[in-house]
Backbone bond lengths (Angstrom), bond angles and torsions (degrees), N, CA, C in turn:
res aa  C-N    CA-C-N  psi(-1)  N-CA   C-N-CA  omega(-1)  CA-C   N-CA-C  phi
1 X - - - 1.436 - - 1.505 110.25 -
2 X 1.346 114.91 175.34 1.457 122.20 -177.22 1.530 107.30 -102.14
3 X 1.343 116.67 116.38 1.473 120.16 -179.58 1.495 106.87 -108.54
4 X 1.309 119.37 87.68 1.436 124.97 -175.75 1.550 110.38 -65.56
5 X 1.343 115.42 -41.17 1.441 119.39 179.76 1.513 112.65 -59.19
6 X 1.360 117.69 -47.27 1.443 122.31 -179.60 1.522 111.00 -64.39
7 X 1.360 118.15 -46.80 1.443 121.76 -178.79 1.532 111.55 -62.25
8 X 1.332 115.80 -35.40 1.439 120.34 -179.67 1.522 113.00 -69.32
9 X 1.328 118.30 -27.23 1.434 122.20 -178.36 1.561 110.81 -59.87
10 X 1.331 116.41 -40.71 1.446 119.55 -179.95 1.555 112.63 -61.39
11 X 1.305 115.57 -30.86 1.439 118.67 -179.08 1.533 112.43 -82.45
12 X 1.322 117.35 -25.34 1.464 122.34 -175.34 1.504 115.60 -101.34
13 X 1.320 117.53 -9.64 1.457 119.33 -169.56 1.499 114.59 -73.62
14 X 1.355 118.04 -26.38 1.468 120.84 -169.95 1.518 108.85 -89.03
15 X 1.321 118.62 -60.97 1.476 123.12 -174.60 1.488 110.10 -158.82
16 X 1.373 114.18 167.91 1.464 119.22 178.04 1.531 113.40 -66.29
17 X 1.329 116.99 -14.67 1.446 118.52 178.18 1.496 112.93 -67.12
18 X 1.373 116.65 -14.81 1.439 118.88 178.83 1.538 113.00 -93.00
19 X 1.341 115.20 4.74 1.445 118.73 -177.36 1.526 112.37 -65.51
20 X 1.317 117.46 -35.53 1.463 120.25 177.21 1.486 111.32 -64.75
21 X 1.330 116.53 -38.28 1.479 121.69 175.98 1.502 110.86 -61.90
22 X 1.335 116.86 -42.01 1.457 120.45 -178.13 1.554 108.95 -69.63
23 X 1.337 118.67 -35.33 1.421 122.19 176.72 1.520 111.83 -62.65
24 X 1.328 114.90 -40.67 1.467 119.44 179.48 1.566 108.33 -66.99
25 X 1.329 115.24 -40.33 1.490 120.01 176.54 1.490 110.04 -57.62
26 X 1.378 115.56 -45.57 1.453 121.27 -178.59 1.545 110.12 -56.00
27 X 1.307 116.39 -47.40 1.455 122.02 -179.38 1.520 112.39 -59.26
28 X 1.367 114.41 -44.30 1.461 118.86 179.20 1.526 112.00 -65.17
29 X 1.337 116.29 -42.29 1.444 118.95 178.41 1.509 113.20 -66.22
30 X 1.367 114.31 -39.08 1.463 117.81 178.13 1.503 112.62 -61.91
31 X 1.365 115.40 -42.14 1.450 120.13 179.44 1.582 109.48 -63.67
32 X 1.328 115.15 -39.79 1.478 120.42 -179.86 1.523 108.42 -62.63
33 X 1.307 118.38 -46.13 1.475 121.61 -179.91 1.502 111.34 -63.68
34 X 1.330 116.41 -44.62 1.476 120.18 179.99 1.547 113.56 -58.35
35 X 1.354 113.09 -42.54 1.504 117.95 -179.68 1.518 110.13 -66.81
36 X 1.334 117.02 -35.19 1.470 118.30 -174.19 1.467 115.74 -100.70
37 X 1.353 116.89 8.74 1.472 121.89 -179.17 1.511 113.20 -49.22
38 X 1.343 118.74 -44.10 1.511 118.78 -176.14 1.529 110.51 -65.46
39 X 1.321 118.12 -20.06 1.469 121.68 -175.29 1.515 110.86 -86.99
40 X 1.361 119.56 -16.23 1.436 123.82 -177.01 1.502 110.84 -93.95
41 X 1.332 113.42 155.09 1.501 119.95 172.12 1.549 107.35 -74.71
42 X 1.330 115.40 166.63 1.470 119.30 177.09 1.493 111.20 -60.45
43 X 1.387 117.71 -40.07 1.433 121.08 177.21 1.488 113.52 -60.83
44 X 1.360 116.53 -43.03 1.461 121.09 179.87 1.501 110.06 -65.23
45 X 1.302 118.97 -44.86 1.465 122.26 179.55 1.510 109.88 -58.25
46 X 1.302 118.17 -43.73 1.472 121.57 -179.72 1.505 111.09 -67.00
47 X 1.316 116.75 -40.50 1.470 120.13 177.65 1.532 112.27 -63.39
48 X 1.324 116.25 -44.03 1.491 118.95 179.43 1.510 111.03 -66.64
49 X 1.345 116.26 -35.93 1.468 118.41 177.14 1.513 110.64 -64.32
50 X 1.332 118.73 -41.18 1.471 122.33 179.12 1.549 110.58 -63.78
51 X 1.316 115.33 -42.38 1.475 119.85 178.05 1.539 113.07 -61.73
52 X 1.352 113.82 -44.20 1.471 118.80 179.35 1.514 111.59 -67.59
53 X 1.368 118.12 -39.34 1.440 120.25 176.11 1.519 112.10 -60.72
54 X 1.353 115.63 -42.68 1.464 119.79 178.25 1.493 113.14 -63.27
55 X 1.329 116.93 -40.91 1.446 122.09 177.92 1.529 111.96 -63.87
56 X 1.355 115.81 -42.64 1.476 119.94 -179.75 1.514 111.45 -64.07
57 X 1.322 116.02 -44.00 1.481 122.37 176.43 1.503 112.45 -55.30
58 X 1.390 114.10 -51.31 1.450 118.95 179.81 1.520 113.40 -63.16
59 X 1.333 115.85 -38.77 1.462 120.10 -176.82 1.544 110.51 -67.57
60 X 1.332 117.22 -43.28 1.471 119.62 178.78 1.545 111.23 -66.44
61 X 1.387 114.93 -37.33 1.462 117.68 178.02 1.542 111.84 -64.66
62 X 1.271 115.97 -42.19 1.505 122.02 178.31 1.479 111.09 -65.28
63 X 1.363 115.90 -42.32 1.471 118.05 -177.40 1.514 111.95 -66.46
64 X 1.315 116.66 -29.96 1.458 119.42 -177.28 1.519 114.87 -91.58
65 X 1.327 115.44 -10.61 1.485 120.57 -171.24 1.542 111.75 -62.59
66 X 1.353 114.93 -29.06 1.459 118.42 -178.69 1.479 115.42 -99.30
67 X 1.359 114.74 7.98 1.483 119.40 -177.99 1.486 109.30 -108.46
68 X 1.360 119.75 147.44 1.456 124.23 175.41 1.489 109.50 -63.80
69 X 1.345 116.77 136.74 1.435 120.69 -176.99 1.531 110.68 -71.59
70 X 1.330 115.34 133.05 1.441 120.50 -179.79 1.512 112.32 -78.56
71 X 1.292 115.80 150.08 1.418 121.91 179.88 1.553 108.86 -84.09
72 X 1.320 115.93 147.93 1.450 120.96 177.30 1.519 108.81 -109.23
73 X 1.319 116.90 140.67 1.437 121.14 172.38 1.543 109.14 -128.16
74 X 1.266 118.61 119.91 1.469 122.98 -177.67 1.533 110.73 -133.29
75 X 1.278 113.54 150.36 1.476 121.58 174.55 1.526 108.62 -128.85
76 X 1.237 118.18 132.54 1.460 123.50 -177.00 1.513 110.46 -87.50
77 X 1.347 115.27 145.44 1.461 120.62 170.30 1.478 108.94 -116.81
78 X 1.324 118.78 169.44 1.417 123.20 -174.19 1.539 107.59 -68.72
79 X 1.392 118.91 133.46 1.465 121.71 178.93 1.533 111.43 -69.80
80 X 1.327 115.29 156.57 1.452 122.79 177.52 1.500 108.55 -122.36
81 X 1.337 116.29 154.57 1.464 120.92 -179.02 1.510 111.40 -113.34
82 X 1.337 118.65 1.29 1.426 123.53 -176.65 1.534 110.25 -101.76
83 X 1.317 116.34 -170.06 1.451 119.77 -176.74 1.526 111.56 -59.74
84 X 1.334 120.06 152.21 1.454 119.53 -173.43 1.500 113.09 -63.40
85 X 1.341 115.68 139.22 1.428 121.85 177.47 1.532 109.53 -135.03
86 X 1.309 117.96 152.61 1.438 118.65 -175.63 1.556 111.49 -70.88
87 X 1.361 115.92 141.91 1.444 120.68 177.68 1.501 109.49 -84.89
88 X 1.322 116.74 130.70 1.446 121.27 -177.91 1.532 113.53 -73.98
89 X 1.343 118.83 130.57 1.426 120.04 176.39 1.529 115.16 -59.19
90 X 1.375 116.05 -21.32 1.458 120.24 178.58 1.569 112.17 -72.02
91 X 1.326 115.51 -17.93 1.443 118.77 -174.77 1.528 113.18 -108.21
92 X 1.337 116.17 -3.08 1.459 119.55 -175.30 1.524 110.11 -150.75
93 X 1.293 115.32 139.86 1.477 120.45 178.63 1.519 110.00 -74.14
94 X 1.314 116.63 143.21 1.459 119.86 178.87 1.531 108.80 -63.44
95 X 1.311 115.04 143.74 1.440 119.84 -179.94 1.500 112.56 -89.32
96 X 1.339 116.60 141.84 1.458 120.87 175.88 1.544 105.78 -102.31
97 X 1.318 118.59 115.39 1.466 120.38 -174.46 1.498 110.76 -122.63
98 X 1.301 115.15 152.75 1.486 121.13 178.42 1.517 108.57 -69.76
99 X 1.347 120.26 137.84 1.462 121.15 -176.41 1.520 114.74 -62.84
100 X 1.265 113.77 151.53 1.471 125.32 170.27 1.533 113.05 78.20
101 X 1.342 118.48 -45.98 1.448 118.50 -178.96 1.547 108.50 -122.12
102 X 1.335 115.30 120.38 1.510 118.69 178.43 1.531 105.74 -113.13
103 X 1.311 117.90 116.09 1.449 120.68 -177.60 1.544 114.02 -81.55
104 X 1.293 114.58 -163.39 1.479 122.22 -175.46 1.497 114.24 -51.60
105 X 1.323 120.21 125.99 1.433 124.86 175.19 1.504 111.17 -144.52
106 X 1.335 118.40 155.14 1.464 120.24 176.52 1.527 108.51 -146.34
107 X 1.334 115.06 147.60 1.498 122.19 175.03 1.508 111.74 55.51
108 X 1.361 118.35 48.16 1.446 118.47 -176.51 1.533 109.17 -141.03
109 X 1.324 113.85 156.60 1.465 123.41 165.17 1.487 108.74 -98.28
110 X 1.321 116.17 123.91 1.486 121.08 -177.53 1.530 107.02 -123.02
111 X 1.338 114.62 120.17 1.464 120.01 178.67 1.542 109.10 -113.25
112 X 1.298 116.17 131.31 1.450 121.80 -176.60 1.485 112.30 -122.86
113 X 1.340 115.95 144.78 1.493 121.54 179.29 1.548 108.57 -118.64
114 X 1.327 117.43 26.60 1.454 121.13 -178.01 1.561 110.39 -67.26
115 X 1.340 113.02 157.56 1.477 117.34 178.02 1.540 111.09 -117.02
116 X 1.313 117.79 -17.88 1.456 122.39 -177.86 1.542 113.30 -105.02
117 X 1.313 115.60 -143.31 1.443 121.50 -178.24 1.542 110.29 -78.17
118 X 1.341 114.72 137.74 1.491 121.08 176.52 1.475 109.81 -124.73
119 X 1.325 117.90 140.42 1.483 123.83 177.88 1.488 107.61 -122.81
120 X 1.297 118.62 127.15 1.487 125.74 -179.85 1.502 107.49 -120.51
121 X 1.348 116.68 126.97 1.442 120.10 179.79 1.555 112.15 -133.81
122 X 1.344 117.20 145.20 1.420 122.92 174.11 1.519 113.69 53.32
123 X 1.318 115.96 48.39 1.493 121.23 172.16 1.514 109.86 -89.14
124 X 1.334 115.55 132.27 1.461 118.04 178.93 1.550 108.27 -134.91
125 X 1.371 113.79 120.37 1.464 121.21 178.71 1.548 108.99 59.89
126 X 1.309 117.20 45.14 1.482 122.96 178.39 1.483 112.66 -114.19
127 X 1.295 117.93 158.78 1.475 124.19 167.81 1.544 107.33 -116.62
128 X 1.328 116.98 119.83 1.421 122.11 179.69 1.492 111.33 -114.29
129 X 1.346 117.60 122.41 1.455 122.10 -176.15 1.519 108.29 -123.02
130 X 1.344 115.36 125.48 1.460 121.50 173.82 1.500 106.69 -99.43
131 X 1.379 116.29 124.65 1.437 120.46 -173.28 1.552 112.72 -80.29
132 X 1.297 117.80 -11.15 1.464 117.43 -179.26 1.532 106.09 -147.67
133 X 1.336 115.75 163.30 1.465 121.09 179.00 1.510 111.16 -74.47
134 X 1.325 116.72 129.21 1.447 121.49 -179.30 1.556 109.86 -71.35
135 X 1.325 116.52 142.11 1.447 120.66 169.48 1.488 111.36 -73.77
136 X 1.314 117.55 -18.24 1.462 123.57 179.72 1.498 111.93 -114.60
137 X 1.315 116.14 -141.86 1.481 121.86 -172.98 1.520 109.79 -115.02
138 X 1.352 113.77 164.39 1.451 120.22 171.82 1.533 104.86 -117.54
139 X 1.343 115.72 131.31 1.446 122.79 178.40 1.495 107.57 -116.71
140 X 1.361 113.73 125.12 1.514 119.13 -178.85 1.505 106.07 -122.47
141 X 1.326 116.07 133.58 1.482 121.06 179.49 1.495 110.77 -145.65
142 X 1.365 115.58 141.94 1.450 122.83 174.68 1.521 113.26 54.84
143 X 1.285 116.66 44.02 1.463 122.20 177.50 1.521 111.66 -111.58
144 X 1.322 117.35 153.83 1.456 120.68 -178.74 1.549 110.11 -152.18
145 X 1.311 114.76 154.36 1.461 122.75 174.19 1.504 113.09 51.40
146 X 1.334 118.38 38.42 1.457 121.18 -175.44 1.532 112.41 -128.67
147 X 1.337 115.77 165.84 1.428 124.29 179.78 1.491 108.56 -118.54
148 X 1.315 117.66 133.12 1.486 123.19 179.47 1.529 108.76 -122.02
149 X 1.321 117.17 124.63 1.470 121.91 174.88 1.525 104.92 -114.66
150 X 1.341 118.31 102.72 1.425 120.63 -166.56 1.546 111.85 -139.60
151 X 1.365 113.87 151.12 1.456 122.32 171.29 1.511 106.19 -133.12
152 X 1.347 117.15 127.00 1.428 120.15 -175.34 1.541 110.28 -156.84
153 X 1.322 117.63 168.79 1.469 120.43 174.61 1.531 108.11 -73.37
154 X 1.287 118.24 -36.82 1.487 120.30 -179.51 1.552 108.13 -149.98
155 X 1.326 113.59 150.93 1.506 119.94 177.32 1.521 107.07 -129.48
156 X 1.356 116.34 124.40 1.451 123.93 176.08 1.526 107.70 -119.41
157 X 1.307 117.16 121.38 1.454 124.49 -172.85 1.521 110.18 -121.19
158 X 1.320 118.54 121.32 1.457 122.73 -173.07 1.556 110.97 -123.58
159 X 1.257 115.87 137.72 1.510 123.72 167.71 1.501 111.53 46.58
160 X 1.332 116.37 49.40 1.481 118.76 179.37 1.531 109.82 -124.94
161 X 1.335 117.95 166.02 1.458 121.44 -175.78 1.506 111.02 -149.78
162 X 1.338 114.91 150.78 1.458 122.34 174.66 1.539 112.02 49.90
163 X 1.311 116.38 50.52 1.462 121.82 176.98 1.512 109.13 -120.91
164 X 1.353 116.17 145.54 1.449 121.70 175.73 1.516 110.39 -111.17
165 X 1.341 115.87 132.17 1.452 121.04 177.75 1.528 112.77 -115.98
166 X 1.293 115.67 121.47 1.479 121.64 171.25 1.526 103.72 -102.71
167 X 1.350 114.36 104.85 1.426 117.78 -158.92 1.528 114.13 -132.60
168 X 1.300 115.36 148.96 1.465 122.78 169.99 1.551 106.50 -134.34
169 X 1.371 113.30 113.60 1.473 118.14 -178.58 1.503 111.35 -128.83
170 X 1.326 117.07 146.53 1.459 120.15 177.05 1.567 110.19 -69.13
171 X 1.348 114.91 -28.47 1.473 119.05 175.62 1.510 106.85 -121.70
172 X 1.342 114.67 161.99 1.501 118.40 176.69 1.503 112.98 -61.15
173 X 1.333 119.67 132.64 1.475 121.97 178.67 1.548 108.76 -56.81
174 X 1.335 115.03 152.21 1.473 122.40 178.13 1.491 110.05 -120.48
175 X 1.349 116.31 130.00 1.477 119.69 175.18 1.534 109.24 -118.28
176 X 1.335 115.92 147.12 1.455 121.94 179.29 1.553 107.40 -140.48
177 X 1.317 115.54 127.70 1.449 120.25 176.08 1.525 110.05 57.64
178 X 1.301 116.39 45.01 1.509 122.22 179.86 1.479 111.78 -120.61
179 X 1.290 116.93 162.99 1.500 122.37 174.34 1.515 110.55 -150.42
180 X 1.343 115.06 156.89 1.483 120.38 178.18 1.516 113.00 53.45
181 X 1.315 116.75 46.77 1.446 122.86 -177.43 1.551 110.03 -103.92
182 X 1.324 117.76 122.56 1.487 121.73 -179.15 1.545 109.87 -105.25
183 X 1.329 113.08 142.96 1.438 118.77 -178.59 1.572 111.09 -132.44
184 X 1.329 114.43 145.61 1.473 119.86 178.76 1.509 105.93 -153.78
185 X 1.351 119.04 160.23 1.457 120.16 176.29 1.534 113.65 -66.07
186 X 1.294 118.76 155.15 1.415 123.25 180.00 1.545 109.37 -64.41
187 X 1.364 117.08 147.94 1.494 120.53 -179.88 1.495 114.78 -54.12
188 X 1.311 119.81 -23.77 1.475 121.74 178.42 1.502 112.91 -76.01
189 X 1.339 115.07 -11.20 1.500 117.80 -179.02 1.540 109.21 -77.28
190 X 1.293 114.54 128.92 1.500 117.00 -178.39 1.475 115.23 -70.64
191 X 1.339 116.43 -21.10 1.479 122.88 178.66 1.509 111.24 -96.81
192 X 1.320 116.00 91.69 1.496 118.09 -174.71 1.536 110.84 -71.72
193 X 1.294 116.66 -14.16 1.480 118.96 -179.53 1.525 112.36 -90.32
194 X 1.295 118.91 0.47 1.466 123.03 -177.09 1.545 110.72 -57.09
195 X 1.320 113.77 138.52 1.483 120.63 176.22 1.522 110.10 -89.08
196 X 1.309 116.84 127.23 1.476 119.55 176.28 1.509 110.99 -87.52
197 X 1.294 116.97 132.44 1.498 121.41 176.49 1.553 107.50 -92.79
198 X 1.319 112.51 136.27 1.485 119.42 -177.43 1.531 108.16 -132.12
199 X 1.335 117.50 136.12 1.424 121.91 173.45 1.540 111.72 -99.32
200 X 1.347 115.09 118.77 1.469 121.76 178.80 1.505 108.01 -99.39
201 X 1.348 117.25 107.85 1.463 119.71 -176.65 1.535 112.78 -72.17
202 X 1.340 116.73 -6.82 1.465 120.42 178.54 1.513 110.90 -106.65
203 X 1.359 116.39 10.80 1.447 120.43 179.11 1.494 107.93 -135.59
204 X 1.368 116.26 96.27 1.473 121.97 -175.49 1.509 113.73 -97.85
205 X 1.359 117.10 2.61 1.448 120.50 -178.15 1.511 110.97 -78.90
206 X 1.347 115.67 160.98 1.471 119.35 -178.89 1.533 112.94 -71.29
207 X 1.305 116.38 -21.16 1.450 119.97 178.57 1.495 110.80 -75.95
208 X 1.351 117.12 165.14 1.439 122.88 -178.41 1.518 111.94 -67.60
209 X 1.320 115.58 141.26 1.465 117.98 -179.74 1.543 111.34 -70.53
210 X 1.360 117.06 137.73 1.457 119.32 178.54 1.543 110.99 -81.19
211 X 1.291 118.31 -1.22 1.464 121.06 -173.54 1.523 114.67 -89.30
212 X 1.315 117.74 -6.76 1.460 121.32 177.23 1.507 111.38 -146.45
213 X 1.319 117.09 163.41 1.468 121.17 -179.63 1.532 111.04 -151.56
214 X 1.321 116.47 165.13 1.421 122.34 174.35 1.535 108.98 -83.82
215 X 1.332 117.76 125.44 1.447 119.37 177.87 1.538 108.38 -66.00
216 X 1.319 114.77 137.01 1.478 119.22 -172.70 1.501 109.76 -69.79
217 X 1.336 114.56 160.68 1.468 121.41 -170.63 1.545 112.77 -65.00
218 X 1.344 117.99 -35.64 1.418 120.94 179.90 1.556 110.56 -61.66
219 X 1.309 113.65 -45.30 1.511 119.38 179.59 1.540 110.26 -64.56
220 X 1.337 115.88 -37.90 1.473 119.49 178.90 1.520 110.67 -61.28
221 X 1.313 115.42 -46.70 1.515 120.08 -177.32 1.548 107.46 -63.89
222 X 1.333 117.85 -43.62 1.447 120.70 -178.24 1.540 110.04 -62.42
223 X 1.308 116.74 -45.24 1.464 120.74 -178.11 1.525 111.33 -66.36
224 X 1.314 116.49 -42.25 1.459 120.27 178.58 1.496 112.52 -58.93
225 X 1.375 114.37 -42.43 1.464 117.87 179.75 1.555 113.69 -66.37
226 X 1.316 114.26 -38.97 1.448 119.11 178.30 1.485 111.67 -63.49
227 X 1.355 115.89 -49.84 1.456 120.32 -178.71 1.526 112.57 -61.09
228 X 1.330 116.72 -47.50 1.438 120.50 -177.41 1.536 113.06 -69.17
229 X 1.361 116.07 -37.87 1.476 118.31 179.64 1.502 113.53 -67.91
230 X 1.329 116.45 -26.54 1.470 120.32 179.99 1.527 111.89 -87.57
231 X 1.322 116.03 -2.51 1.483 117.96 179.01 1.511 111.45 66.68
232 X 1.333 118.32 36.48 1.448 122.18 -175.62 1.539 112.04 -77.36
233 X 1.345 117.94 -18.83 1.436 120.88 -174.90 1.561 109.77 -114.33
234 X 1.317 114.98 147.17 1.486 120.92 178.98 1.528 109.30 -112.37
């Protein structure tokens, strides 16, 4: 089997200078697991995912341990109780966030210029926009009532609800323990009617999963106009 946690120890045990090596190992292991997912049992896939998550968390922690901590600047906007809608940049100051890991946030617009893996946790009523396509993956967990405009190699979404994803991925997005999740193509896609394929790891039946849906065309057009008119994408 693949023991990502054990293999990562050798890269992280000496000094933070090995963090980049561990990050490269993480990417190689993740690619290996992605390719062989159909060959593994559900238990094995979950175990490998946990090992990779643990390795990524340790690697990012080690990489940042020798760096001065960045300051955060956030401005809150009024919360909403309805379906997720994008937060206007005219009403909220852009957030400055530490790269790769974005912790708990609520009622904010968060714009990122990362190039590698990004992890988002505990977002509530937020709009998250990635300005460029990630060379790695985006991991989303414990988020609700939020909008994500993302481009990545892979998207893994865990234990989230009532979120809308305008997404461009090299592989089909994966959801686990999620509900009321909407998906549509990224605003840069010329075919606004494109159907997004999603893998629900908690729905193994031949019928469509009730945990996610295609965002309707009217909402897609409205969101595309808002995003493009505000100059949110480069």
